[in-house]
N, C-alpha and C positions, 0 to 999 in steps of 0.2 A: 319447310323449316322443321327442325328437329328440336323436341323439347326434353330430349333425354329418355323418353319412354318409347317403348317399341309397339305401341298401339293395341297391346293386349291388356290393357287395365293395369293395375297395381302389381308390381313386382313381376311383371312378365309371366304369370301363371296361366295366360290364356282364359281368363274368366271375364265374364260381363257382369253388368249390374244385375244382381239377384240370381246369378248362375253359379252353383258351387263347384262346377267343373268335374261332377261325378254324374254318371247316368248309365242307364242299361239300355244296351242296344237290342231291341226285339226284331225279329224277323217274322213278318206275317205270312203265313202259309195259307194257300187258298183251301177251303173246306173241301175235302174230298168225300163223295158220296159212294156208299157201297153200291155195287152194280145190282141191278134188278135180277132177280132169279126166276128161272122157269122150269116148270115141271114137264118132264117128258112122259107122255101117256101112251100106252098101247091098248088099241081097240079090239074088241072081241069080233070074231067073224065066224061063220059056220064051216069054213073050209081049211084053215091053217091048222096043222096038227099041234097038239098041246107040247109034244117033244121039241117041236121046231121053235115055239116061243120060248121054251125053257132055254134051248141052246143060245137064241139071241140074246136073252138076258145074262147069260154067262159070258159070252163072248163080247157083246158090245158095252153092256153095263158092269162088268166084273163082278156079277153076283155069284154067291156060292151056289151049289146045287139046291140046298134047302131053301134059300132066299128066293131063287128063281122059280121053283115049284110053287111057293107060296104066292108070289105075285102072278103067276100064270093062272092059278086057281081063282085068285080075286078077280081077274080079268075075265075068266070063264063064268063066274057066278054073277058078276056085277056089270059086265059089258065094258069096263075100262079099269085101267090100273096104272099106277105111277111107277115108273122104272127108276126115276131119280130126279134130283133138282140140281140145276146147273145155271151158270151164266149163259146169256144169249148165245154167244158163239159156239159153246160147247154143246148146248142143247140142240141147236140147229144141226150141227155135225152129227149128233148122235141120231136125230131123226132121219137125216139123209142116209146114214149108214144102215139103219134098220129097213127103210123102204128099198134101198138098192139090194141089199142082201136078200130081202123077201122076194123081190121081183127076179132076181137072178135064180133063185130056187122055185120060181113059179107059183108063189103063194100070194094071196091078196091082203096080206097083213097091213094093217094102217097103224101109223104112229104119228103122233102130233104133239105139239108143245103149246102151253098156255102160261101166261104170267101168273106168278104166285102171289 
């Protein structure tokens, strides 16, 4: 049976009791977390030439000559030095590149990464 109304309340405005018909549609986004960062470290040894370490820092880590020499001297004096801080995938790739390049040139240079 029809009573003359269209079932949307008074005047056909689409309102229900207590509903003003206005509202804000909000989209909930999942919270995104920043990716963990990892330090790439070069370890000192008694066999790898200093110039080779400088070359790796320039080639793999895009360091300027001055920055590469500074990092190499830090590694030489303290036994370890930070080459850069990267996301996991990038850090892992850089470590692999250093180790592979050193092995190819018959140097025992060690490179590792650790969570920051």
